C-alpha positions in Angstrom: -5.7 2.6 17.0 -3.8 5.0 14.9 -4.5 5.1 11.5 -1.4 6.1 9.0 -3.1 7.4 5.8 -0.6 8.3 2.8 -2.6 10.6 0.5 0.4 10.7 -2.1 0.3 7.1 -2.2 -0.8 5.3 -5.4 -2.6 3.0 -3.7 -6.4 4.2 -2.9 -7.1 5.5 0.3 -10.3 3.2 1.0 -7.6 0.1 -0.1 -5.0 1.7 3.0 -7.8 2.3 5.4 -9.0 -1.4 5.1 -5.4 -2.7 5.5 -4.8 -0.3 8.5 -8.1 -1.8 10.3 -6.9 -5.2 9.6 -3.4 -4.4 11.2 -5.7 -3.2 14.0 -7.3 -6.4 14.5 -4.2 -8.2 14.2 -2.2 -6.2 16.5 -5.6 -6.5 19.0 -6.1 -2.8 18.8 -9.7 -3.8 17.6 -11.0 -6.6 19.7 -14.0 -8.8 18.3 -17.1 -6.8 19.5 -15.7 -3.4 19.5 -17.6 -0.8 17.5 -15.4 1.1 15.1 -15.7 4.9 14.9 -18.5 6.3 13.4 -18.2 6.8 9.6 -18.4 10.7 9.8 -15.7 10.7 13.2 -13.4 8.4 11.5 -13.4 10.6 8.1 -13.2 13.8 10.1 -10.2 12.7 12.2 -8.2 11.3 9.5 -9.3 14.0 6.9 -10.7 12.3 4.3 -14.0 11.9 2.4 -16.9 10.0 4.7 -17.8 8.1 1.2 -13.9 6.9 1.3 -14.6 5.7 4.8 -18.0 4.0 4.1 -16.1 2.3 1.1 -13.7 0.6 3.1 -16.5 -0.5 6.1 -18.4 -1.9 3.6 -15.7 -3.9 1.9 -14.6 -5.1 5.5 -18.5 -6.5 5.6 -18.2 -7.9 2.3 -15.0 -9.7 3.5 -17.0 -10.6 6.6 -14.5 -8.9 8.8 -17.0 -6.3 10.3 -20.7 -6.6 10.5 -23.3 -3.7 10.0 -25.6 -2.6 12.8 -27.8 0.1 13.1 -25.6 1.8 16.0 -22.5 1.2 13.3 -19.8 -1.3 12.1 -18.5 -4.0 14.6 -15.7 -6.4 14.7 -16.7 -9.9 14.3 -15.5 -12.5 16.4 -12.6 -14.0 14.6 -14.7 -17.5 14.6 -17.0 -15.9 12.7 -14.4 -14.0 9.9 -15.0 -16.8 6.8 -13.5 -16.0 3.6 -16.5 -15.4 1.1 -16.1 -17.3 -2.1 -15.6 -13.7 -3.8 -13.0 -12.8 -1.6 -11.4 -16.3 -2.1 -11.1 -15.5 -5.9 -9.7 -12.3 -5.3 -7.2 -13.8 -3.0 -6.5 -16.6 -5.4 -5.5 -13.7 -8.1 -3.4 -11.5 -6.2 -1.4 -14.8 -5.2 -1.3 -15.6 -8.8 -0.1 -12.3 -9.5 2.4 -12.5 -6.8 3.9 -15.9 -8.4 4.0 -14.7 -11.8 6.3 -12.1 -10.5 8.5 -14.3 -8.8 8.9 -16.4 -12.0 9.6 -13.7 -13.8 12.0 -12.6 -11.5 13.2 -16.4 -11.3 13.1 -16.4 -7.6 13.7 -19.6 -6.2 11.2 -21.7 -4.1 13.7 -21.1 -1.4 13.9 -17.5 -1.8 10.1 -17.2 -2.0 9.7 -19.4 1.0 12.5 -17.0 3.1 10.2 -13.9 2.0 7.1 -16.0 3.1 8.5 -16.8 6.6 9.6 -13.5 7.2 6.5 -12.0 6.3 4.7 -14.6 9.1 7.1 -13.6 11.5 6.2 -9.7 11.3 2.6 -10.7 11.4 2.9 -12.7 14.4 4.7 -10.3 16.0 1.9 -7.8 15.0 -0.4 -10.2 16.7 1.6 -10.7 20.0 1.8 -6.6 20.8 
């Protein structure tokens, strides 16, 4: 799996890393049961602090996407990826912010649906690769 981190971005590096790992899972570059690179190894490969990688991995554990074993971090089976109540609340907050933006910019329901369908198509395309 290739990870693209943009240090100059306003998005924190650990958040970029979380997103890249999720994309890797969608694209089946990371498969259920697979062990991720060690924190030290990945940090060295992408040139970031080990604490940054650890923070990303632990967030994915909290989101029930990874499990933490003595040997390292492992991708969960898709059936085991159950959205926690805490993350469900975060998801709701993010979606609320987006819906408020859509209302402020006066996007119609049709325009929002076109954007949503475009994103769904892109996600499905990534899953098929």
